[in-house]
C-alpha positions as CSV (number, residue, x, y, z in Angstrom):
1,M,34.6,-79.7,-55.7
2,A,35.3,-77.7,-59.2
3,K,36.8,-74.0,-59.2
4,V,35.9,-71.3,-61.5
5,K,38.2,-68.5,-62.2
6,V,36.6,-65.2,-63.4
7,E,38.5,-62.2,-64.3
8,F,37.6,-59.0,-66.1
9,E,38.1,-55.4,-65.8
10,F,35.4,-52.0,-64.7
11,E,36.0,-48.9,-65.5
12,L,35.5,-46.7,-63.6
13,S,35.6,-42.4,-63.7
14,T,38.3,-40.4,-61.6
15,E,35.3,-39.4,-59.1
16,D,33.4,-42.7,-59.1
17,K,37.2,-44.3,-58.0
18,D,37.8,-41.4,-55.5
19,Q,34.2,-41.8,-53.7
20,L,35.3,-45.7,-53.7
21,S,38.1,-45.3,-51.9
22,E,36.4,-43.2,-49.4
23,I,34.4,-45.3,-48.8
24,L,35.8,-48.6,-48.2
25,E,38.6,-46.6,-47.0
26,C,41.5,-47.8,-49.1
27,K,44.2,-45.5,-51.2
28,H,43.3,-46.2,-55.1
29,D,46.3,-48.3,-55.0
30,Q,44.4,-50.7,-53.2
31,L,41.0,-50.6,-54.5
32,D,41.5,-53.5,-57.0
33,T,42.6,-55.4,-54.3
34,K,39.2,-54.4,-52.0
35,L,36.9,-54.3,-54.4
36,S,37.4,-58.2,-55.5
37,K,36.8,-59.2,-52.0
38,Y,33.6,-57.8,-52.7
39,A,32.8,-58.5,-56.6
40,K,33.6,-62.4,-54.6
41,A,30.6,-61.9,-52.6
42,S,28.4,-60.8,-55.2
43,M,30.1,-63.8,-57.9
44,E,28.3,-66.0,-54.8
45,E,25.3,-64.5,-54.2
46,Y,24.7,-64.8,-58.3
47,I,25.5,-67.8,-58.2
48,E,23.4,-69.0,-55.5
49,M,20.6,-67.2,-57.2
50,F,21.0,-68.9,-60.5
51,L,20.8,-72.5,-58.6
52,G,17.5,-71.6,-56.9
53,R,19.0,-72.0,-53.8
54,K,18.8,-68.1,-52.4
55,V,15.9,-67.0,-54.5
56,F,14.4,-63.9,-52.4
57,T,11.5,-61.6,-52.9
58,R,11.8,-59.2,-50.4
59,G,14.2,-56.7,-50.8
60,S,15.4,-57.1,-46.9
61,D,16.0,-60.8,-47.4
62,I,18.8,-59.8,-50.0
63,H,20.1,-57.0,-48.2
64,E,20.3,-59.5,-45.4
65,Y,21.6,-62.5,-46.9
66,R,24.5,-59.7,-49.0
67,L,25.5,-58.8,-45.4
68,F,26.1,-62.2,-44.6
69,L,28.5,-62.2,-47.8
70,L,30.2,-59.8,-46.9
71,L,30.7,-60.6,-43.9
72,K,32.2,-64.2,-44.7
73,H,34.3,-62.7,-47.9
74,V,35.1,-59.0,-47.1
75,F,35.4,-58.6,-43.3
76,Q,36.5,-62.5,-43.0
77,G,36.9,-62.6,-39.0
78,G,35.6,-59.8,-37.3
79,I,32.5,-57.9,-37.1
80,P,32.0,-54.3,-38.6
81,D,30.8,-51.6,-36.7
82,D,27.8,-49.6,-37.7
83,Q,29.0,-46.6,-39.3
84,T,31.2,-48.9,-41.7
85,I,27.3,-50.5,-42.5
86,T,25.9,-47.1,-43.1
87,R,28.8,-46.8,-45.2
88,L,28.4,-49.3,-47.7
89,F,24.2,-49.8,-47.6
90,Q,23.6,-46.4,-47.5
91,T,21.2,-46.5,-44.6
92,T,20.2,-44.8,-41.2
93,I,22.4,-46.1,-38.4
94,S,19.3,-47.8,-37.1
95,R,18.6,-49.5,-40.1
96,S,22.1,-50.3,-40.4
97,R,21.5,-51.8,-36.3
98,S,18.8,-53.6,-37.6
99,L,20.0,-55.1,-40.5
100,H,23.7,-56.2,-38.3
101,R,20.6,-57.7,-35.5
102,T,19.3,-59.7,-38.0
103,V,21.8,-60.9,-39.8
104,L,23.7,-62.3,-36.5
105,S,20.4,-64.3,-35.4
106,K,19.7,-65.4,-38.9
107,F,23.2,-66.9,-39.4
108,Q,24.3,-67.0,-36.3
109,Y,25.9,-71.0,-36.4
110,E,27.9,-69.7,-39.8
111,L,29.1,-66.7,-38.6
112,N,30.5,-68.5,-35.0
113,K,33.7,-67.7,-35.6
114,S,33.4,-64.3,-36.8
115,I,31.2,-63.3,-33.7
116,E,33.7,-65.2,-31.7
117,I,36.6,-63.3,-33.0
118,S,34.6,-60.1,-32.0
119,L,34.2,-60.8,-29.0
120,K,37.3,-61.4,-28.2
121,S,39.1,-58.4,-30.1
122,T,36.7,-56.1,-28.4
123,I,37.0,-57.3,-25.0
124,K,41.5,-57.6,-25.9
125,K,41.1,-53.4,-26.5
126,A,39.2,-52.7,-23.2
127,K,41.9,-50.8,-20.8
128,Q,42.0,-49.5,-17.6
129,K,42.5,-45.4,-17.0
130,S,46.0,-44.8,-16.3
131,G,47.2,-44.8,-12.5
132,A,43.4,-46.7,-12.4
133,K,43.1,-49.6,-9.0
134,D,43.3,-52.3,-9.6
135,N,39.5,-53.2,-8.7
136,D,38.6,-50.6,-11.1
137,P,36.4,-50.2,-14.4
138,Y,37.7,-50.9,-17.4
139,F,37.1,-49.8,-20.4
140,V,36.4,-49.9,-24.0
141,I,35.1,-48.3,-27.7
142,I,32.2,-50.2,-29.3
143,G,30.8,-49.6,-32.7
144,N,28.0,-51.9,-33.1
145,K,25.4,-52.2,-31.1
146,S,25.1,-56.3,-32.0
147,I,28.6,-56.9,-30.2
148,L,27.4,-55.1,-27.2
149,E,24.4,-57.1,-26.8
150,S,26.3,-60.3,-27.6
151,L,28.9,-59.7,-24.3
152,N,25.9,-57.8,-22.5
153,L,23.5,-62.0,-23.1
154,M,26.9,-64.1,-22.0
155,L,27.5,-61.7,-18.4
156,A,24.2,-62.6,-17.6
157,K,24.4,-66.2,-19.1
158,I,27.7,-66.6,-16.9
159,D,25.9,-65.4,-13.9
160,G,22.7,-63.0,-13.6
161,T,24.6,-60.9,-11.1
162,L,27.3,-59.6,-12.9
163,L,26.6,-56.2,-13.5
164,Q,26.3,-55.4,-18.1
165,I,29.0,-53.5,-19.7
166,S,27.4,-50.0,-19.5
167,L,27.3,-45.9,-21.6
168,V,29.9,-43.6,-19.9
169,S,27.7,-41.0,-19.8
170,N,27.8,-38.1,-22.2
171,S,29.8,-40.5,-24.6
172,G,28.6,-41.7,-28.0
173,S,30.6,-45.3,-27.6
174,Y,32.4,-45.4,-24.8
175,Y,31.9,-48.0,-22.9
176,E,32.8,-49.3,-18.9
177,I,33.1,-53.2,-18.1
178,K,33.0,-53.4,-14.2
179,K,36.1,-55.9,-13.1
180,S,34.7,-58.5,-12.0
181,S,32.3,-58.9,-15.8
182,Y,35.3,-58.1,-17.6
183,N,37.3,-61.2,-15.8
184,A,34.1,-63.3,-16.2
185,I,33.9,-62.6,-20.1
186,K,38.0,-63.4,-20.3
187,K,37.6,-66.3,-19.2
188,E,34.4,-67.6,-20.9
189,L,36.1,-66.1,-24.2
190,G,39.8,-68.2,-23.5
191,V,41.5,-64.6,-23.7
């Protein structure tokens, strides 16, 4: 396989640089590095289009493929939360969730490792409240509905009697995982 090296500079106004730094959640001196990952994703998109392998006629297909490439090149080893997709694609949160769900389903085999890493990362972040008894539930913030759905599907597959991960009342993305469900997921993921 032959490699091609592409280098270029792009002029930005101070306002655009400020806004991009905010959108990409980085400092000005990190912007070059951050943008180069996005440039790699966009270059792959163009090359695949030029070669006739990925030619789309629907806007939704382009968005799906574009998100897939961002997952591949920018978010290597993880799945971003729904708010990040909303920020990058300038969409509503419900549209971002739908796009996310579609991409994770459509490209599930190519993204298998990234999905697994995100599931493991999520379950590792789950903690019992201080002073909790051994059988008390675990709690975790899950900002990506697709990850939540994947974890709950995993529970159903392991044992249909296991309780699903559920939203804590009056919270936006704070979830409760029963101890038995937590242990089953950990075992399944090898955490």
